N, C-alpha and C positions, 0 to 999 in steps of 0.2 A: 759494194759489199751487200750480199743478200741477208735478209733477216733470218735468224735461226728458226728452224721448224719446231713444231710442238714435240716431235720425236727427239730432237736434239736437246731441247730444254729438259725433257723427262729423263733422258739418258744421263745428262750431267748431274741432275738431282739424285738419281739412284746411285751413281758412283760416289757422290759425296756422302750419302748416308751409309753406303756400304763401307766406306773407309772409316767412318766413325765407329760402326759396330766392330770392324776389324781391329781398331785400336784397343777397344775395351776387351775384346776376346784375347788378344795377345797378352795384355797386361795380366789378366786372370790366369791364363795358361802358364805363362812364365813364372808367376808367383807360386802357383801350385807345384810345378816341377821343382823349383828351388827349395820349397819347404820339404818335399818328399826326400830330396837328396840329403838335406841336412838331417832329417829324422833317421833315415836309413844309416847314414854315416855315424850318427850318435849311437844307434843301437849296435852296429857292428863294432864300434869302439868300446863296448862294455858299458854303455850308459844305462842299460836296463838292470836295475838292482832290486826291484820289487815289483809286485803285481800292479800296484798303483802307477808306478813309472811306466810299465808296459801299456796299461790302459790309456795313459795320457798320450803316449806316442801314437797309439792306434787312432785315438780320437783326432789327433793333429793330422795324421795321414789321411783319414777319412775326409776331413774338412778340405785338405789340399786336393784330393781327388775330385771333390765337389767343385772346387774352383776351376780345375782343369776341364771338367765336364761342362761347366757353364761357359768357359772360354771357347771350347770346341763348338758349342751350340751357337754362340755369337759369331764365330768364324763361319759356320754354316749359313747363318742369316746374311752375313757379309757377302759370301759367295753368291747367294741367291740374288742379292741386290746388284752385285757386279754383273751377273749373268743377264738380269733384266735390263741393266743399263746398256750393255753391249747389244742386246737384242733391239733396243730402241735406236741406238746409234747406227746399226747396220742398215736401217731404212734410208739413212743419208749417205752411208759409206759401207760398201760391201766388205771392206777389210776387217770389220768387226765380227764377221761371221765365225772365223776360226777361233778367236778368243772366247766367243760365246759357247761354242761346242766343247772346247777344252774345259771351261768352267763347269759345264753340265757334268762332264766326266768326274771332275774334282768333287762335286757334290756327293757322288757315290762314295768316294774315299772318306769324306768327312762323316758320312753316316756310319761307315765301318768303325771309324775312330770313336764315335759316340758309343757304339756297341761295346768296344773294348773298355772304355772308361766306366761304362755301366757295370760290366762284369767284374772289374777290379774293385769298384765301390761295393758291390754286393759281397765280394770276398772279405773285404775289410770289415764290413758290417757284421758278418757272421763271426769273424774272429773276435769282435768285441765281447762276445758272450763266452769266451774260453775261460776255463778254470785256470788258476795259477799254476797247477802242476801238469796241465795238459799241454806238453811241449809240441806235440804233433799239430794240435789245433792252432797254437800260437804261431808256429812256423808258416802256416798257410797264409798268414797276414802279409808276408813279403813274397809269396809265390804267386805266379800268374795262373788263373783258372785254365782248364783245358780249352784249347781253341782261341784263347785270348791273344796269344802271340801271333797267330795267323791274322787275326783282325788288325792287330797293330801294324804289322809289316805290310800287308796288302793294302790296308787303308791308307797308310802313310805314302806308299808309292803312287796310288791312284790320286790321292789328294795333291801330290806333287805335280801331277799332270794339270790339275786345276790351277795350281799356283802359277805354272808356266803360262797358262791361258790368261790369268789375271794380269800378270806382268806384261805380256804382249799387248793386251787390250788397253791397259793404262798407258803404256808407252805410245801407242797409236792415238789414244785420246789426247795426250799431251802434245803430240806432234801436229795433229789436225787443228787443235784449238790454241796452239802456241803457248803452252804452259810448261815452262822449264821445271817448275816445282813438281808437277805431276810426274814428269819424266824422271826426275831425281828420285821420287818415291818408288817408281818402278824399278830403278836400278838397286835401291837399298833393299828391296824385297829379296834380292839374290844373296845378300850378305847376312848370315844368321845373327851376328852380334848387333847389327844395325837394323834388323828387320822391324823392330818395334817402332822405329822412327818412320818407316815407310808409309804406313797408312795415315799418319799425321800429315805428312807432306802431300799425299794424295787428297786428303780432306781439304787442305788449304788450296791446292791447285784447282780442284773441282769447284770449290766455292768461288774462286776468282773467275773461272770460266763461266760459271752460272751468272755471276753479276755482269760480266761483259755481254753475255747473251741477252740479259734483260735490258741492258742499256741500248744494245743494238736494235732489239725489237721495238723499244719505246721510241727510238729516233726514227726508225723506218715507218712507224705507224702514226707519227705526229703529223698533223695537217700542215701542208705547205702554205706559207704566207703568200697571198697573191702579189704580183709585182706592182709596185707603186706606179701610177700613171704619170706621164710627163705633162705638166700643165702647158696649155697652149700659150704661145707668145702673146704678149699684150697687143691689142689692136692699136694701131697708130693712125 
């Protein structure tokens, strides 16, 4: 067995940290979406009975959008690390070239999603200053700004291309370095309900691979003990 190269060690480390940031980003984004759904449902169901109530809901939505924005930024950083990890690994295995290219495309989609979240947050921020009788201004709190819908859909589709690249790259990473945990994480990325578990499994798998690489390199670089000489037979 050959000792892992510096590029392989670096690639495994970047994938590990990318999975960690991906976990944090998914938690924040899912929490933000869940809060917005609850608040919009509460408002549609007649929960707004006063100006103070309306302002509270807007403040909650604004905080939720902030959480989503932070989650998308972390997802962007996660994709950057995945891309850099695949770029390092392709020096040892050219099969990581396609996942790297797809992840680069996905980064563009994530930037568009960040733009959408920023526009929506700005809309909510402006609605916080609405008067209690200004229904037109209040209604803008739950409506998308002009062009935001295009950013959402186009950004989502392009980001999906990047996700496919990440799944493919993680699967090949698990196959090359014999990590069933990482391959399981790649599969779970496909299932929306279980996607939050995927980066956790990738994190565990990449950490295990990195430890095996370190042990392999240490064993290969350890000095060999010289063979013990056979003492000559006693002279008689």
